[in-house]
C-alpha positions in Angstrom: 49.8 -33.4 -35.0 46.2 -32.4 -35.7 45.1 -28.9 -34.8 42.5 -28.4 -32.1 39.3 -27.0 -33.6 39.0 -23.3 -33.3 36.0 -21.3 -32.1 34.4 -18.9 -34.5 35.7 -15.4 -34.3 33.5 -12.5 -33.2 36.1 -9.9 -33.7 35.1 -6.4 -34.7 38.5 -5.4 -35.9 40.3 -6.9 -38.9 43.8 -5.9 -37.6 45.5 -9.1 -36.4 48.1 -7.1 -34.4 45.3 -5.4 -32.5 43.8 -8.8 -31.8 47.1 -10.3 -30.7 48.1 -7.4 -28.4 44.7 -7.1 -26.8 44.5 -10.7 -25.6 46.4 -11.1 -22.3 46.9 -14.9 -22.7 48.6 -14.9 -26.2 52.4 -15.4 -26.0 54.8 -14.8 -28.9 57.4 -17.3 -30.0 60.2 -18.0 -27.5 58.0 -16.3 -24.7 55.8 -19.2 -23.8 56.1 -20.5 -20.2 55.6 -24.2 -20.7 56.4 -27.2 -18.6 58.0 -28.9 -21.7 61.0 -27.8 -23.7 60.4 -26.3 -27.2 62.6 -24.7 -29.8 62.0 -22.1 -32.5 62.0 -24.7 -35.4 58.9 -25.6 -37.3 57.8 -28.3 -36.9 59.2 -28.1 -33.3 60.9 -31.1 -31.6 57.9 -31.6 -29.4 55.5 -32.1 -32.3 58.1 -34.4 -34.0 58.2 -36.7 -31.0 54.4 -36.6 -30.6 54.0 -37.6 -34.3 56.5 -40.4 -34.0 54.7 -41.8 -31.0 51.3 -41.5 -32.7 52.6 -43.4 -35.8 54.1 -46.3 -33.8 51.0 -46.7 -31.7 48.3 -46.1 -34.3 45.5 -48.7 -34.3 45.2 -51.1 -37.2 43.6 -49.6 -40.3 44.3 -46.0 -39.2 46.4 -43.9 -41.7 48.6 -41.3 -40.1 49.8 -38.1 -41.9 53.4 -38.4 -43.2 54.5 -35.1 -41.5 53.5 -33.7 -38.1 51.2 -30.6 -38.1 52.8 -28.2 -35.8 50.5 -26.0 -33.7 53.1 -24.2 -31.7 52.9 -20.4 -32.0 49.6 -20.5 -33.9 47.4 -17.7 -32.5 43.8 -18.6 -32.3 41.3 -15.9 -33.2 39.9 -14.4 -30.0 37.3 -12.0 -29.1 38.3 -8.4 -28.5 37.9 -7.6 -24.9 37.9 -4.3 -23.1 39.3 -4.8 -19.6 36.8 -4.1 -16.8 37.3 -1.0 -14.7 37.4 -1.1 -10.9 33.8 0.1 -10.7 32.5 -2.6 -13.0 34.4 -5.3 -11.1 33.0 -4.1 -7.8 29.5 -4.0 -9.1 29.9 -7.5 -10.6 31.2 -8.8 -7.2 28.5 -7.0 -5.4 25.8 -8.6 -7.6 27.3 -12.0 -7.0 27.3 -11.5 -3.3 23.6 -10.6 -3.5 22.9 -13.7 -5.5 24.7 -15.8 -2.9 22.8 -14.1 -0.1 19.5 -14.9 -1.8 20.4 -18.5 -2.3 21.3 -18.8 1.4 18.1 -17.1 2.4 16.0 -19.3 0.3 17.7 -22.4 1.7 17.1 -21.1 5.2 13.4 -20.2 4.6 12.9 -23.7 3.2 14.3 -25.2 6.3 12.2 -22.9 8.5 9.0 -23.7 6.5 9.6 -27.4 7.0 9.9 -26.9 10.8 7.1 -24.4 11.2 3.6 -25.1 10.0 2.0 -21.8 11.0 2.7 -18.1 11.2 3.0 -16.5 14.6 2.0 -12.9 14.9 0.8 -10.5 17.6 -3.0 -10.6 18.1 -2.8 -8.0 20.8 -1.2 -4.6 20.8 1.8 -5.4 23.0 4.3 -8.2 22.9 3.6 -8.8 26.5 0.2 -10.0 25.6 -0.2 -13.7 24.9 -0.2 -14.8 21.3 -3.4 -16.6 20.4 -3.6 -19.9 18.7 -2.1 -19.5 15.2 -4.5 -22.0 13.8 -7.5 -19.8 14.6 -5.9 -16.4 13.8 -3.7 -17.0 10.8 -3.3 -13.6 9.0 -4.6 -14.2 5.6 -3.2 -12.1 2.8 -5.4 -11.9 -0.4 -3.8 -9.7 -3.0 -6.1 -8.4 -5.6 -3.2 -8.2 -8.1 -2.4 -11.8 -8.0 1.0 -11.2 -6.3 0.2 -12.7 -2.9 3.1 -14.1 -1.0 3.3 -17.6 0.5 6.2 -17.1 2.8 5.8 -17.8 6.4 7.5 -15.7 9.1 8.3 -16.5 12.7 7.2 -14.1 15.4 10.8 -13.6 16.3 14.0 -13.7 14.2 15.9 -17.0 14.3 19.2 -16.9 16.1 22.4 -18.0 14.5 25.6 -18.9 16.4 28.1 -18.8 13.6 29.5 -15.7 11.8 31.4 -15.8 8.6 33.7 -12.9 7.6 33.4 -11.6 4.1 35.5 -9.1 2.2 34.3 -6.7 -0.5 37.1 -4.6 -1.9 38.7 -3.0 1.1 35.7 -3.4 3.3 35.4 -6.3 5.8 31.9 -7.2 6.9 30.4 -10.0 9.0 27.6 -12.3 7.9 25.2 -13.6 10.6 23.4 -16.5 9.1 22.3 -15.2 5.7 22.4 -11.5 6.6 25.3 -9.0 6.4 26.0 -6.5 9.1 27.6 -3.6 7.4 29.9 -1.3 9.4 28.0 1.8 8.3 24.6 0.5 9.2 22.1 3.4 9.7 21.8 4.3 13.4 18.4 3.5 15.0 17.5 0.8 12.5 17.1 -2.8 13.9 19.7 -5.3 12.7 19.5 -6.6 9.1 17.6 -9.8 10.0 14.9 -8.1 12.1 14.6 -5.3 9.5 14.1 -7.8 6.7 11.4 -9.6 8.8 9.5 -6.3 9.3 9.8 -5.4 5.6 8.5 -8.8 4.6 5.5 -8.7 6.9 4.8 -5.2 5.6 4.7 -6.4 2.0 2.7 -9.5 3.0 0.0 -7.9 5.1 -0.4 -4.2 4.4 -3.0 -3.7 1.7 -1.1 -0.9 -0.1 2.5 -2.0 0.3 2.8 -3.6 -3.2 1.5 -0.4 -4.8 3.7 2.1 -2.9 6.8 0.1 -3.8 7.7 -2.3 -6.6 8.3 -5.2 -4.2 11.0 -7.2 -6.2 13.0 -4.0 -6.8 12.7 -2.9 -3.2 13.7 -6.3 -1.8 16.8 -6.4 -4.0 17.8 -2.9 -2.9 17.5 -4.0 0.7 20.4 -6.5 0.1 22.8 -3.7 -1.0 25.3 -2.1 1.4 23.9 1.0 3.1 26.3 3.2 1.3 25.0 2.2 -2.1 22.9 4.8 -3.8 20.1 2.3 -4.4 19.8 1.3 -0.7 16.4 2.4 0.7 16.4 5.8 2.5 16.4 5.8 6.3 13.0 7.4 6.8 11.4 4.8 4.6 12.9 1.9 6.6 12.0 3.5 9.9 8.4 4.1 8.8 8.1 0.5 7.6 9.5 -0.8 10.9 6.8 1.3 12.7 3.9 0.0 10.7 5.3 -3.5 10.5 4.9 -3.8 14.2 1.1 -4.2 13.6 1.7 -7.6 12.1 4.4 -9.3 14.3 5.1 -9.9 18.0 8.8 -9.6 17.4 8.7 -6.0 18.4 6.6 -3.9 20.8 3.8 -1.6 19.9 2.0 1.1 22.0 -0.7 -0.3 24.3 -4.4 0.4 23.6 -5.5 3.7 25.1 -7.6 3.7 28.2 -10.8 5.5 27.2 -12.1 5.5 30.8 -9.5 8.2 31.3 -9.8 10.1 28.0 -12.6 10.7 25.6 -12.4 8.5 22.4 -13.3 11.6 20.4 -10.4 13.5 21.8 -8.3 15.2 19.0 -5.2 15.9 21.0 -4.6 12.4 22.3 -0.8 13.0 22.6 -1.2 15.3 25.6 -2.4 12.3 27.6 0.5 10.2 26.3 2.9 12.7 27.9 1.4 12.0 31.3 2.0 8.3 30.9 5.0 7.0 32.7 6.2 4.5 30.2 9.0 4.4 27.6 8.3 4.6 23.9 7.6 1.2 22.3 9.6 0.0 19.4 7.0 1.2 17.0 6.8 4.7 18.5 10.6 5.0 18.4 10.7 4.1 14.8 7.9 6.5 13.9 9.8 9.4 15.6 13.0 8.4 13.8 11.2 8.3 10.5 9.8 11.8 11.0 13.1 13.2 12.2 15.2 11.7 9.3 12.5 12.7 6.8 12.5 16.3 8.0 16.3 16.4 7.7 16.3 15.1 4.1 13.4 17.4 3.3 15.4 20.4 4.5 18.5 19.2 2.5 16.4 18.5 -0.6 17.7 14.9 -0.8 15.8 11.7 -1.5 12.6 13.8 -1.7 10.5 11.1 -3.4 11.4 8.6 -0.7 10.6 11.3 1.9 7.1 11.4 0.3 6.8 7.6 0.6 8.0 7.7 4.2 5.3 10.3 5.0 2.6 8.2 3.4 3.6 5.2 5.5 3.7 7.4 8.6 0.2 8.6 7.8 -0.9 5.0 7.7 0.7 4.4 11.0 -0.9 7.4 12.6 -4.3 6.5 11.0 -4.2 3.0 12.3 -3.5 4.3 15.8 -6.1 7.0 15.7 -3.7 9.9 16.2 -5.9 12.6 14.6 -3.4 15.6 14.7 -0.6 13.6 13.3 -2.8 12.1 10.6 -4.0 15.6 9.5 -0.6 17.2 9.4 1.2 14.2 7.8 -1.4 13.6 5.1 -1.4 17.3 4.3 2.4 17.4 4.1 2.3 14.4 1.7 -0.2 16.2 -0.6 1.7 19.5 -0.6 5.1 17.8 -1.1 3.6 16.0 -4.2 3.1 19.3 -5.9 6.7 20.5 -6.3 7.6 16.9 -7.2 5.2 17.2 -10.1 3.2 14.2 -9.1 -0.3 15.8 -9.1 -0.2 16.2 -12.9 1.3 14.6 -16.0 2.3 16.2 -19.3 0.8 17.9 -21.2 -1.4 19.2 -18.4 1.1 21.6 -16.9 0.7 25.3 -16.4 1.0 27.7 -19.4 2.7 30.2 -17.2 6.4 30.6 -18.0 8.5 30.1 -15.0 12.1 29.5 -14.0 11.0 26.6 -11.9 10.3 23.3 -13.8 7.0 21.5 -13.2 8.9 18.9 -11.2 12.1 19.2 -9.2 12.5 15.4 -9.6 14.6 14.2 -12.5 12.7 12.3 -15.2 11.8 8.7 -14.4 14.3 6.3 -16.0 12.0 3.3 -16.3 8.3 2.4 -16.5 8.4 0.9 -13.0 9.9 4.1 -11.6 7.4 6.3 -13.3 4.4 4.2 -12.2 5.8 4.0 -8.6 5.7 7.8 -8.5 2.1 7.8 -9.8 1.0 5.2 -7.4 2.5 7.1 -4.5 0.6 10.2 -5.4 -2.7 8.4 -5.6 -2.0 6.6 -2.2 -1.3 10.0 -0.6 -4.5 11.4 -2.2 -6.5 8.4 -1.0 -5.3 8.7 2.6 -6.0 12.4 2.9 -9.5 12.1 1.2 -10.6 9.2 3.3 -9.4 10.8 6.6 -11.0 14.1 5.5 -14.3 12.3 5.2 -14.6 12.4 9.0 -14.4 16.2 9.4 -15.6 19.4 7.8 -12.2 20.9 7.2 -10.8 22.0 3.8 -8.6 19.6 1.9 -5.0 20.2 1.0 -5.2 20.0 -2.7 -8.2 20.9 -5.0 -9.4 18.1 -7.3 -9.2 20.6 -10.1 -5.4 20.7 -9.6 -5.1 16.9 -10.2 -4.4 16.1 -13.8 -2.8 12.7 -13.5 -3.2 9.4 -15.2 -4.9 6.7 -13.2 -2.6 3.8 -12.0 -1.8 0.7 -14.1 -3.3 -2.7 -13.4 -1.3 -4.5 -10.8 0.1 -7.2 -13.1 1.3 -4.5 -15.6 3.0 -2.6 -12.8 4.7 -5.7 -11.5 6.0 -6.5 -15.0 6.9 -3.0 -15.9 4.6 -2.9 -18.9 4.4 0.3 -20.9 0.8 1.5 -21.5 0.4 4.6 -23.6 -1.6 7.5 -22.2 -4.1 7.3 -25.0 -5.1 3.9 -23.7 -5.6 5.1 -20.1 -8.0 7.2 -18.1 -7.1 10.6 -16.6 -8.4 12.1 -13.3 -10.3 14.6 -15.4 -11.7 12.1 -18.0 -15.4 12.4 -18.8 -17.5 9.8 -17.0 -14.4 8.6 -15.1 -16.5 7.2 -12.3 -19.0 5.3 -14.5 -16.9 4.1 -17.3 -14.3 1.4 -16.6 -12.4 -0.1 -19.6 -11.8 -3.7 -18.8 -8.2 -3.8 -20.1 -7.4 -0.9 -17.7 -9.4 -1.7 -14.6 -8.6 -3.7 -11.5 -9.6 -3.4 -7.9 -7.0 -0.8 -7.0 -8.0 1.4 -9.9 -11.6 1.2 -8.7 -10.4 1.9 -5.1 -8.8 5.2 -6.4 -12.0 6.0 -8.3 -14.0 5.5 -5.2 -11.8 7.9 -3.3 -12.3 10.5 -6.0 -16.0 10.0 -5.6 -16.1 10.5 -1.9 -13.8 13.5 -2.4 -16.3 15.1 -4.7 -19.1 14.5 -2.2 -17.1 16.2 0.6 -16.2 19.1 -1.7 -19.9 19.6 -2.6 -21.0 19.8 1.0 -18.1 22.0 1.9 -18.6 24.6 -0.8 -22.4 24.5 -1.4 -23.3 27.6 0.7 -20.5 29.8 -0.7 -21.4 28.7 -4.3 -25.1 29.3 -3.7 -24.4 32.7 -2.3 -22.2 33.6 -5.3 -25.1 32.6 -7.6 -23.4 29.5 -9.1 -26.1 28.1 -11.4 -25.0 24.5 -10.7 -26.2 24.8 -7.1 -29.3 26.8 -7.8 -32.2 24.9 -6.1 -35.9 24.9 -6.8 -36.6 25.2 -3.1 -35.1 28.6 -2.6 -33.9 31.0 -5.3 -32.7 33.8 -3.0 -30.1 32.7 -0.4 -30.9 35.7 1.8 -34.7 35.7 1.5 -35.4 33.4 4.3 -33.9 32.3 7.6 -34.6 28.7 6.6 -31.5 26.6 5.6 -31.2 26.2 1.9 -32.0 22.6 0.7 -29.5 21.6 -2.0 -31.3 18.5 -3.1 -33.1 20.3 -5.9 -29.8 21.6 -7.4 -28.4 20.2 -10.6 -25.0 19.5 -8.9 -26.7 17.5 -6.1 -28.9 15.5 -8.5 -25.9 14.6 -10.8 -23.7 13.6 -7.8 -26.4 11.5 -6.2 -26.9 9.7 -9.5 -23.1 8.9 -9.8 -23.0 7.7 -6.2 -26.0 5.4 -6.6 -24.7 4.1 -10.0 -21.0 3.7 -9.1 -20.9 0.0 -8.0 -23.4 -1.1 -10.6 -21.0 0.2 -13.3 -18.1 -2.1 -12.3 -17.1 -4.8 -14.8 -18.9 -8.0 -14.0 -15.8 -9.8 -12.7 -15.2 -7.0 -10.2 -18.6 -6.7 -8.6 -18.1 -9.2 -5.8 -15.2 -8.6 -3.4 -15.4 -12.1 -2.0 -15.0 -15.2 -4.1 -14.5 -18.7 -2.9 -13.6 -17.4 0.6 -10.9 -15.1 -0.8 -11.3 -11.4 0.0 -10.1 -8.7 -2.4 -9.0 -6.0 0.1 -9.1 -3.1 -2.3 -12.4 -4.1 -3.9 -14.0 -4.7 -0.5 -13.2 -1.2 0.6 -14.3 0.2 -2.7 -17.7 -1.5 -2.3 -18.2 0.2 1.0 -17.3 3.7 -0.3 -20.5 4.5 -2.3 -22.6 3.7 0.7 -20.6 6.0 2.9 -20.8 8.6 0.2 -24.6 8.3 0.3 -24.6 8.9 4.0 -22.3 11.9 3.8 -24.4 13.4 1.0 -27.9 12.8 2.5 -27.3 12.7 6.3 -27.5 16.5 6.7 -31.0 16.5 5.1 -32.4 13.3 6.7 -35.3 13.6 9.1 -35.7 10.1 10.4 -39.1 10.8 12.0 -40.6 11.9 8.7 -42.1 8.9 7.0 -41.7 10.2 3.4 -38.1 11.6 3.8 -36.1 10.2 0.9 -32.8 11.1 2.5 -33.7 9.1 5.6 -34.6 6.1 3.5 -31.3 6.4 1.6 -29.1 6.5 4.7 -30.9 3.6 6.2 -30.5 1.6 3.0 -26.8 2.5 2.8 -26.2 1.5 6.5 -27.8 -1.8 5.9 -25.9 -2.4 2.8 -22.7 -1.8 4.8 -24.1 -4.2 7.4 -24.4 -6.9 4.6 -20.8 -6.3 3.6 -19.7 -6.7 7.2 -21.6 -10.0 7.5 -20.1 -11.2 4.2 -16.5 -10.8 5.3 -17.3 -12.0 8.8 -18.6 -15.3 7.5 -15.3 -16.1 5.8 -12.1 -17.3 7.4 -10.4 -14.0 6.4 -8.7 -12.1 9.2 -10.7 -8.9 9.3 -8.0 -7.1 11.2 -6.1 -7.0 8.0 -8.7 -4.9 6.2 -7.9 -1.3 5.0 -8.2 1.1 8.0 -10.9 3.0 6.2 -13.2 0.0 6.6 -13.5 0.6 10.3 -14.7 4.1 9.7 -17.2 2.9 7.1 -18.6 0.4 9.6 -18.7 3.1 12.3 -20.7 5.3 9.9 -23.3 2.6 9.5 -23.5 2.0 13.2 -24.2 5.7 13.9 -27.0 5.8 11.3 -28.6 2.7 12.9 -28.4 4.4 16.3 -30.4 7.3 15.0 -33.1 5.0 13.8 -33.0 3.0 17.0 -33.6 6.1 19.1 -36.6 7.0 16.8 -38.0 3.4 17.2 -37.7 3.6 20.9 -39.6 6.9 21.0 -42.2 5.4 18.7 -42.4 2.3 20.9 -42.0 0.1 17.8 -41.0 -3.1 19.6 -40.3 -5.2 16.6 -38.1 -2.5 14.9 -36.3 -1.9 18.2 -35.3 -5.6 18.4 -34.1 -5.7 14.8 -32.2 -2.4 14.9 -30.6 -3.3 18.3 -29.4 -6.7 16.9 -27.9 -4.9 13.8 -26.1 -2.3 16.0 -24.7 -4.9 18.3 -23.4 -6.9 15.3 -21.7 -3.8 13.8 -20.2 -3.0 17.2 -18.8 -6.6 17.7 -17.1 -6.5 14.2 -15.5 -3.1 14.9 -14.4 -4.4 18.4 -12.9 -7.5 16.8 -10.7 -5.3 14.5 -9.9 -3.2 17.5 -8.0 -6.1 19.1 -5.2 -5.4 16.7 -5.9 -1.9 15.3 -6.2 1.0 17.8 -8.2 3.0 15.4 -11.0 0.4 15.4 -10.7 0.1 19.2 -11.4 3.9 19.3 -14.4 3.6 17.0 -15.8 0.7 19.0 -15.7 2.9 22.1 -17.2 5.8 20.3 -20.1 3.7 19.1 -20.5 2.2 22.6 -20.8 5.7 24.1 -23.3 6.7 21.4 -25.5 3.7 22.1 -25.5 4.4 25.8 -26.2 8.1 25.3 -29.1 7.8 23.0 -30.5 4.3 23.7 -29.8 3.9 27.4 -27.8 0.6 27.4 -24.4 -0.7 26.4 -23.9 -3.0 23.4 -24.6 -6.6 23.9 -23.6 -9.9 22.3 -25.3 -9.8 18.9 -28.2 -12.2 18.4 -28.9 -14.1 15.2 -30.1 -11.7 12.5 -31.2 -12.4 8.9 -29.1 -11.4 5.9 -29.5 -9.7 3.6 -31.6 -7.0 5.3 -34.9 -5.7 3.9 -34.4 -2.5 2.0 -38.0 -1.7 0.8 -39.3 1.8 1.2 -42.3 0.6 3.3 -39.8 -0.2 6.1 -39.6 3.5 6.9 -43.4 3.9 6.8 -43.9 1.0 9.1 -41.2 2.2 11.5 -42.5 5.7 12.0 -46.2 5.6 11.2 -47.0 6.1 14.9 -44.4 8.8 15.6 -45.4 10.8 12.5 -48.7 11.6 14.3 -47.1 12.6 17.6 -46.3 16.0 18.9 -42.7 15.1 19.6 -40.6 17.6 17.7 -37.2 16.2 18.7 -35.0 16.2 15.6 -32.3 13.6 15.4 -30.5 15.7 12.8 -28.3 17.3 15.4 -27.3 14.1 17.1 -24.6 13.4 14.6 -23.4 16.9 14.3 -22.9 17.9 17.9 -20.5 20.9 18.4 -17.0 19.8 19.2 -17.3 16.4 17.6 -14.3 15.7 15.4 -16.0 12.9 13.5 -19.0 14.8 12.3 -19.5 13.9 8.7 -18.3 16.6 6.3 
């Protein structure tokens, strides 16, 4: 009978015996297990009967072959096959399980999305507070990298009544809905479903989550069993659970502090927490577990890179809750840990000193994504420490001169794992780094990092000016005083070359952006990173000029600059306020920037009150009240902003005599012409009032005196 057509051979060996013996399904003559009887003749009896039947029943006009073509015992060419080992079979089974889980989860999410038209989340700081109308407080997530998520999440995990047992190898696990509860689930972590919910809201709403981690890779690793070496480290998951509490009512968060009992400028806020007779919230428990597990792994030298990532998230948690001591220590630890991990520099910029220790105790990155994730993590640790350090006069944990690292990739390149050669990228030490932005290697996050470098340079200048001037450093030599010991008068740095250059960079920074990145708000969509970046040069102007601003002096250029900067920040507040964007989702640094603007305006309001300039008093008061209302709005979710609102409230009462009010309608944009200062203080310039407002923002004991 006719042979069945054979598939082409892909064998790599020409030895037919090797092919025959390597295929488990090939049987030799007389060894076939068949349901019919065969003999060892050729043609066999079975083929003879089949041929006879075919001839007798052939359709008219069809010619049959005279003899049957026997196919018994013909060995078809087959592919050589190396049997899978137990490990490969286990991994293949494990991957299949993950695929099935994902399909189930997608099906469940689709069902949930059809039944839920809105996203529920916690508007207040405790789950005991009522949840506001979701239609008016929908947390909008605008991702500058074009990777925004569209998933909706319920404020509490859905409950499932059925459980399905599943076996993997010798391990029996139970599946609740679409999630698997493993027998070795890490202690202290919430169940798989709640954990995934917290991870998802973290990636959806936190502005830096998709840069600290490669989201697709992380979500896939979360589906692995906890014993798998790619499963996320415990401190990372605990830290994500802690900060994820900001965006959901499914878990509890610490209540807002009572600033009637404690000063909002208090550094050691935790000593008041000890006096409170309440249990730790879910968020506080997870933060403590994250710290404890990170310290253990740090001592053992295990998962050190994930320990760094956990510390960065913990710093964000402390920063959002205004826990100054924890922020300072945690951010410093992240920066110092980055050094032995070799993340502050990149080859070839390593030390020329010969040492038994390698530049990095981490093994080399295996993929582009892994390498860029490490780089992003360093820059996020750097950004957090520099931004927090902007509010104090203390030394930083790592000198800028010790940072020789490439800038991050664009977000789309990071997501796709695109390799971009160093020659096509900028370094931290590149010439004109802050004023030159190649369009093919610039996005809002890269500008965000550059802005942080800028504000770090401003802080370093203020911090080191006196010591450099005393040492005779020519870069800080000023035309106003050549001998640092010749007079009791403070040295004015504004005539130094270093100050002039830095002031030029600060004032030119935003104007140097590529044209498509100059506006952080387009069509009601807010680019979180770019919005924060646009605030940074104005804050840098205040930090640089505030120590030298005499607001009562009509011709003081520094006074004009800080007023101009404060009103530029005010314009940016109004811009985001006028959109439907949920401002509680902005970067935590934004609240500090707004507070800086409010403090500057309070200085000028006090001067206007002393000068009895009624029109200017009315304008400045409306501006201050608007800034206060915006900070207070963010403070409904973020305790840090709640603290800043109270601090601004106290500052207004102290210097202006009355509490903030509901803001009246004010005109935007604000006038920024130099004559505003002259008009404001032309009367007070002739008075004998020698009160200086310089000291009002630098009172002894104030933690948030500008560096």
